[in-house]
N, C-alpha and C positions, 0 to 999 in steps of 0.2 A: 503493500499500499505506500501511496505517497501523496503528502500533501503539497499542493502547488500553490504558491503566492505569486499572482501575476504582476503586483505593481502596477496595475493600470493607472492611467492619469484620471483625473476628475472627468475630464470630457470624455473618455472612454467609458467611465462608469454611467454619465449621465445617457451615452449613446445605447449602452446595454439596457438600462432602465425605460427608455424610449421604445427599443425594439419590444422589450417584454410587455409594457403596456399596450403596444398595438397589437401583439399576439393575443393578450389576455381579451382585448376587445373583439377583435375580428375573428378569431379562431375559437376561443372559447366560450365567448359570449358574455363576458364581464362589461359592465358591472351588473351583477344579479339583481333583478327588480326585487322591490319589496312589495307585498301583497298584504291589504288590510283584511284581517280576519274577523269580518264583521259579527259572524255568529259566534266565534270564540269570545271576542270582545263582549257581546251581549249576554253571554253565558256566565262571565265572570264579574259582571256589574253587580255592584252592592246594591241592597234596597233603596238606598239614598241615591242612587243614580251615579255615584261614583265608581271609578274601577280602572282597571289598566286598558290602554289601547293596544291590541296584540296584532303585531306584524310578523309575517313571515318572510324569511330571505330565501328566495326561490334559487338556491345552489342546483337543484335538480333539473334546472333549465340548461345548466352548463353543457358543454360539449362532453359526453361521456355520463352525464346524468350525476354529478357529485362535485364536491370541492376538491378532489383528490389531484385533479388535472391542474389546478393552479401551480402547485408546488412543482408538478413533473416539467412543466414549460421552464420553469425558472433553471431547475437542474438541467435539463437539456441544453438550454442556451449556455449556460456556464460550461458544461462539457464540451461544447462545440468550440467555444472560445479557448479552452485549454488544449484543444486539439484531440480530445478524446474521440474514439470511434464506437464505443460500447458502452450501453447502460446496464448495470445490474441492480436488480430491486427484489424485494421480496413482498408477498401480499398473503393477507389470510383469505377473506371473502373474495377477493379477486378484484374489487374496485380500484385499489392502487395499481395493480398489474395491468389492468385494462386502460388507465389513465397513462401509466408509462409507456405501454406498447404504442398508444395511439401517438404519444408525442414524438417517440423513437421513428415511426414510420412516416410521421410530418416531416422530421428533420433528417432523414436518411442513416440514422444510427442503428447500430446492432443492438438488440434487446435479449436479456436474459432474465427471466422471472423465475424466483425460487417460491413454492408453495410446499405446504405439508400436503402429503398423499391422500389422507381421507379429505381435506379441503379440495384438493383437486376433483376427487370424485363427487363431492357434495355440489361444487361449484363449477360442474362441467360446462355450462354454457359461457363462463366467464374465461374457463380455459380457452374454449373454441374461438372466443373473439381475441383473446391474446396471440393465438396462433395464427388466426386467420390476418391479423396486423403484422405478422411477421416475427413476432417472439418465439424464442425457444423458452419452453414452459418446463422447469425440473422440478421434481420433488426435493424438498429441504434436505433431509437425511433420514436413515433408516430409525432412528430412536425418537425423533420428533415428528410426528405424524400430522399435528395439528398446530397450524401457527395462529389460527383464528381462536384466541382465549378470551 
């Protein structure tokens, strides 16, 4: 394992942030909209009429259906900037693996996902999606069958 310090200038960091912001906006679907949950708000209203105003942040509308892709995009951009060709990740239920596989496919990076063997069986649809996106999906090890704890 190696830790690489890039020593980028402030200008390079600003450009990276702008690139990340653009990808999050145009590819991921950020900023995630807020939805006013009228019935939940009404349900929790006190008899005196006061109570919370409940909003739901709709991360489910992001590309891949969860918040996991936000971090995966940033990690892939950093890896490309460092000249890396492959991303290795682990996943339990598979959403992080799907997000990582999606981003690797988008940026032309090799992708290896480790997953517990039982999780691979239970989450076979996510394993299928990862492989469809070009990822190599491997079970983590013989004695650790479940990563999703």
